C-alpha positions in Angstrom: 0.0 0.0 0.0 2.8 2.4 0.9 4.8 1.4 -2.2 1.7 2.2 -4.4 1.3 5.6 -2.7 5.0 6.5 -3.2 4.6 5.5 -6.9 1.6 7.8 -7.2 3.5 10.7 -5.6 6.4 10.1 -8.0 4.1 10.2 -11.0 2.6 13.5 -9.7 6.0 15.0 -9.1 7.1 14.0 -12.6 4.0 15.7 -14.1 4.8 19.0 -12.4 8.5 18.7 -13.4 7.5 18.1 -17.1 5.3 21.2 -17.0 8.2 23.3 -15.8 10.5 21.8 -18.4 7.9 22.4 -21.1 7.8 26.1 -20.1 11.6 26.3 -20.2 11.8 24.6 -23.6 9.0 26.6 -25.2 10.5 29.9 -24.0 13.9 28.9 -25.2 12.6 27.9 -28.7 10.8 31.2 -29.1 13.8 33.3 -28.2 16.2 31.2 -30.3 13.9 31.4 -33.2 13.8 35.2 -33.0 17.6 35.3 -32.6 18.0 33.1 -35.7 15.8 35.3 -37.8 17.7 38.4 -36.7 21.1 36.7 -37.4 20.0 35.6 -40.9 18.7 39.1 -41.5 22.1 40.6 -40.8 24.3 37.9 -42.5 22.1 37.1 -45.5 20.6 39.0 -48.5 18.9 41.3 -46.1 22.2 43.2 -45.9 21.4 44.8 -49.3 18.1 46.2 -47.9 20.1 47.6 -44.9 22.5 49.3 -47.3 19.5 50.8 -49.3 17.9 51.9 -46.0 21.1 53.7 -44.9 21.6 55.2 -48.4 18.1 56.6 -48.6 17.9 57.9 -45.1 21.4 58.8 -43.8 23.9 59.3 -46.7 23.4 62.7 -48.3 26.9 64.2 -48.4 30.1 62.6 -49.6 33.5 63.9 -48.7 37.1 62.7 -48.7 37.0 61.9 -45.0 33.7 60.1 -44.8 32.5 57.0 -46.5 31.0 57.9 -49.8 28.4 55.2 -50.0 26.0 53.2 -47.9 28.0 50.0 -48.7 31.1 51.6 -47.1 29.1 52.4 -44.0 27.7 48.9 -43.8 31.2 47.4 -44.2 32.7 49.7 -41.7 30.1 49.6 -38.9 28.4 46.2 -39.3 30.3 43.7 -41.4 33.6 44.3 -39.6 31.9 43.9 -36.2 29.8 40.9 -37.1 31.3 38.6 -34.5 30.7 41.2 -31.7 27.1 41.7 -33.0 26.5 37.9 -33.0 27.8 37.5 -29.5 25.7 40.4 -28.3 22.6 38.8 -29.9 23.4 35.5 -28.3 23.9 37.1 -24.9 20.6 39.1 -25.2 18.8 36.0 -26.4 20.1 34.0 -23.4 19.1 36.9 -21.0 15.7 37.2 -22.5 15.2 33.4 -22.3 16.1 33.4 -18.6 13.7 36.4 -18.0 10.8 34.6 -19.8 11.5 31.4 -18.1 11.6 33.2 -14.7 8.3 35.0 -15.4 6.5 31.9 -16.7 7.7 29.5 -14.0 7.0 32.2 -11.3 3.4 32.5 -12.5 3.0 28.7 -12.6 4.4 28.3 -9.0 2.3 31.3 -7.8 -0.8 29.6 -9.2 0.1 26.4 -7.4 0.7 28.2 -4.1 -2.5 30.1 -4.5 -4.4 26.9 -4.9 -2.6 25.4 -1.8 -3.5 28.6 0.1 -7.1 28.3 -0.9 -7.0 24.6 0.2 -5.6 25.5 3.6 -8.3 28.2 4.1 -10.9 25.5 3.2 -9.9 23.6 6.4 -11.8 26.3 8.3 -15.0 25.8 6.4 -17.8 23.8 8.0 -19.1 22.1 4.9 -18.3 18.5 4.1 -17.4 19.0 0.4 -13.9 17.8 -0.5 -11.6 20.3 -2.1 -10.3 19.6 -5.7 -6.9 20.9 -6.8 -5.1 20.5 -10.1 -3.6 17.0 -10.8 0.0 17.9 -9.9 -1.3 18.9 -6.4 -3.3 15.7 -5.9 -1.1 14.6 -2.9 -1.6 17.9 -1.2 -5.3 17.7 -2.0 -5.5 14.2 -0.4 -3.7 15.5 2.7 -5.9 18.5 3.1 -9.1 16.5 2.7 -7.9 13.8 5.2 -6.8 16.6 7.7 -10.3 18.1 7.3 -12.0 14.8 8.0 -9.7 14.2 11.0 -10.4 17.7 12.4 -14.1 17.3 12.0 -14.0 13.9 13.7 -12.0 15.2 16.7 -14.2 18.3 17.0 -17.3 16.0 17.0 -15.7 13.7 19.6 -14.7 16.6 21.8 -18.2 18.2 21.5 -19.8 14.9 22.5 -17.4 14.3 25.4 -18.0 17.9 26.6 -21.8 17.4 26.5 -21.5 14.1 28.4 -19.2 15.8 31.0 -21.6 18.7 31.5 -24.5 16.3 31.9 -22.6 14.2 34.4 -21.6 17.3 36.4 -25.3 18.2 36.7 -26.2 14.6 37.5 -23.5 14.3 40.2 -24.5 17.6 41.8 -28.1 16.3 42.0 -27.1 12.8 43.1 -24.8 14.0 45.9 -27.9 15.3 47.7 -29.7 11.9 47.8 -27.3 9.8 49.8 -26.4 12.9 52.0 -30.2 13.3 52.8 -30.4 9.6 53.8 -27.3 9.9 56.0 -28.5 13.0 57.8 -32.0 11.6 58.1 -31.1 8.3 59.7 -28.5 9.7 62.0 -31.1 12.3 63.2 -33.6 9.4 63.6 -31.1 7.4 65.8 -30.1 10.5 67.9 -33.8 11.5 68.4 -34.8 8.0 69.4 -32.2 6.6 71.9 -34.6 3.9 72.9 -34.9 2.4 69.4 -34.5 -1.4 69.4 -31.0 -2.7 68.5 -32.5 -4.4 65.4 -33.7 -1.1 64.0 -30.5 0.7 64.9 -28.4 -1.8 63.0 -30.8 -1.6 60.1 -30.5 2.2 59.9 -26.8 2.1 60.4 -26.4 -0.4 57.5 -28.4 1.9 55.3 -26.4 4.9 56.4 -23.2 3.0 55.7 -24.4 2.1 52.2 -25.3 5.7 51.4 -21.9 6.8 52.8 -20.2 4.4 50.4 -22.3 5.8 47.6 -21.5 9.3 48.6 -17.8 8.4 48.5 -18.1 7.0 45.0 -19.8 10.1 43.8 -17.2 12.4 45.3 -14.4 10.4 43.8 -16.2 10.6 40.4 -16.5 14.3 40.8 -12.8 14.6 41.5 -12.1 12.3 38.6 -13.9 14.6 36.2 -12.2 17.8 37.4 -8.8 16.0 37.4 -9.0 14.2 34.1 -7.3 15.9 31.1 -4.9 15.2 28.3 -1.8 16.2 30.0 1.3 14.0 29.7 1.4 11.0 32.0 4.8 10.0 33.2 5.2 6.3 33.9 7.7 5.1 36.5 8.1 1.4 36.0 9.4 -1.3 38.3 9.1 -5.1 38.7 5.6 -5.9 39.9 4.3 -9.2 41.4 0.8 -9.3 40.0 -0.4 -12.0 42.4 0.8 -10.0 45.4 -0.7 -6.7 44.1 -4.1 -8.3 43.4 -4.2 -9.9 46.9 -3.6 -6.5 48.5 -6.3 -4.9 46.3 -8.9 -7.5 47.1 -8.2 -7.1 50.8 -8.8 -3.3 50.4 -12.2 -4.0 48.9 -13.3 -6.4 51.6 -15.5 -3.9 53.5 -17.4 -3.2 50.3 -17.8 -6.8 49.2 -18.8 -7.7 52.7 -21.5 -4.9 52.7 -22.9 -6.2 49.4 -22.5 -9.9 50.3 -20.1 -10.5 47.4 -16.8 -12.3 47.2 -13.7 -11.9 45.1 -11.7 -15.0 44.1 -8.2 -14.9 42.7 -7.2 -17.8 40.4 -3.5 -18.2 39.7 -1.2 -21.2 39.4 2.1 -19.4 40.0 3.6 -16.0 40.7 3.8 -13.7 37.6 6.0 -10.6 37.3 5.8 -7.7 34.8 7.4 -4.3 34.3 5.0 -1.5 34.9 4.0 1.5 36.9 2.5 0.0 40.1 0.5 3.1 41.0 -1.1 3.5 37.6 -1.8 -0.2 37.2 -3.3 -0.3 40.7 -5.7 2.5 39.5 -6.6 0.3 36.5 -7.3 -2.8 38.6 -9.2 -0.8 41.1 -11.5 0.6 38.4 -12.1 -2.9 37.0 -12.9 -4.4 40.4 -15.3 -1.5 41.2 -16.9 -2.1 37.9 -17.3 -5.8 38.6 -18.8 -5.1 42.0 -21.3 -2.6 40.7 -22.6 -4.7 37.9 -22.5 -8.2 39.4 -25.5 -10.1 40.8 -26.2 -10.0 44.5 -24.3 -12.6 46.6 -22.2 -13.6 43.6 -18.5 -14.4 43.2 -16.2 -12.1 41.2 -13.3 -14.1 39.7 -9.8 -12.7 38.8 -7.8 -15.0 36.7 -4.0 -14.3 36.4 -2.2 -16.2 33.7 0.6 -15.7 31.2 2.0 -16.7 27.8 5.7 -16.4 26.7 5.4 -12.6 26.1 2.4 -11.3 28.1 0.6 -11.5 31.4 -3.1 -12.0 31.1 -5.5 -10.7 33.8 -9.2 -11.4 33.5 -11.9 -9.8 35.7 -15.1 -11.9 35.4 -18.5 -11.3 37.0 -22.1 -12.6 36.5 -24.9 -10.1 35.8 -26.8 -8.6 33.0 -25.4 -9.2 29.5 -24.0 -6.0 28.0 -25.3 -5.4 24.5 -22.7 -5.3 21.7 -23.5 -1.6 20.8 -22.7 -0.6 24.4 -19.5 -2.7 24.4 -18.3 -0.8 21.4 -18.5 2.5 23.4 -17.6 1.2 26.8 -14.0 2.7 26.8 -15.1 6.1 25.6 -14.7 9.1 28.0 -17.8 9.8 30.1 -19.7 6.8 28.7 -21.8 5.0 31.3 -23.6 1.7 31.0 -26.1 2.9 33.6 -27.9 5.7 31.8 -30.6 5.9 34.5 -28.0 7.0 37.0 -28.9 4.3 39.6 -26.5 3.3 42.3 -24.2 1.7 39.8 -23.7 4.9 37.8 -20.2 6.3 37.8 -18.5 9.2 36.0 -17.8 7.1 32.9 -14.1 7.8 33.2 -12.8 4.7 34.9 -12.7 2.4 31.9 -11.4 5.2 29.6 -8.5 6.0 32.0 -7.9 2.2 32.4 -7.6 1.9 28.6 -5.2 4.9 28.4 -2.9 3.5 31.1 -2.8 0.0 29.7 -2.0 1.3 26.2 0.8 3.5 27.7 2.3 0.2 28.9 2.0 -1.1 25.3 -0.8 -3.4 26.4 -4.4 -4.0 25.5 -7.7 -4.2 27.3 -10.9 -5.7 25.9 -14.5 -6.4 27.1 -16.7 -9.3 26.3 -20.2 -10.1 27.6 -22.2 -13.3 26.8 -24.9 -15.3 28.6 -24.8 -13.0 31.7 -21.0 -13.3 32.1 -19.0 -10.2 31.5 -15.2 -10.4 31.2 -12.6 -7.6 31.0 -9.3 -8.9 29.8 -6.0 -7.0 30.3 -2.8 -8.0 28.3 0.5 -6.6 29.6 4.0 -7.2 28.3 6.2 -9.0 30.8 9.3 -7.2 29.7 9.2 -4.1 27.5 10.2 -0.4 27.4 7.4 1.8 28.9 6.2 4.7 26.7 5.1 8.2 27.6 1.8 9.7 26.5 1.9 12.4 23.9 
């Protein structure tokens, strides 16, 4: 494909080069033809006409000290200096040729530059019509049209992301009130009724705890939105024991899984090490575990499989719950996209998976999602030994 494109560009370059050579050749032929006619006029039979012209217009008096005839004047002034005259004509012809070539080539190049300038201005237009330039500018035409399409696509994506972000800020501001109202209400209820049976107190405290966790999620999401941007991410990599890291993370989530009567099971046959940024990868795994907890069935088991092949570590996060439709899977890693459009208790900011994807790709890895028959699996592939890249 690349070879074919290079061949096409070579053909277009040769076309422009041929046009310039044609301008040079045509200008040279015209000037040389004029020079040849003048030369033949001076050296040929036309000399007699020149003598007659001199005789009729300039020779009127004949003396001993001046030429007595037009022929003498011709021989003295022209014939004897013929070599000088010819050289002068050749020089003038060459100079005129260069001037003509410069003028014509300049006009041709100016025309090309004008078209390119028009094409660049076209990038600012909002219509979707492709620009058409002359054949020798076809490669520039292609680049301008492709740049235009890319700019439009990025603007559309940025606009959509901005709309989602604005909606989520409004949703979060509204949703922050709900759990806070529950927390304040139940605490006041317990304080105002010190003689409440222990059973009711525990029930209200459990509800308060759940709402506090929900409030924590929402606050974290809000900070995630305000913090998320496209600035450079520096990765500091080190040797990471995936099994040990995952055990630590599962322990950190124990209060949440206990509150929701869920379990997390780590499946691994041996210790697996990789090179990576432990803090950034912990953020990825945390987001995936949260996602599995939020969308898994009550009293279910979330399974984390850690495996490897000769080049990569393979980490799978699997939970049982509702099957995610394919059209949602296609957008699941987009910024501010949320599976839970109704903003129920599982609703997040829609940044967790997007950030996870960015961090995994910075490690030269890959993350995918699959959902069939009520089982949803997020698979992370990470190189076991590789140079870590920086985001641009």
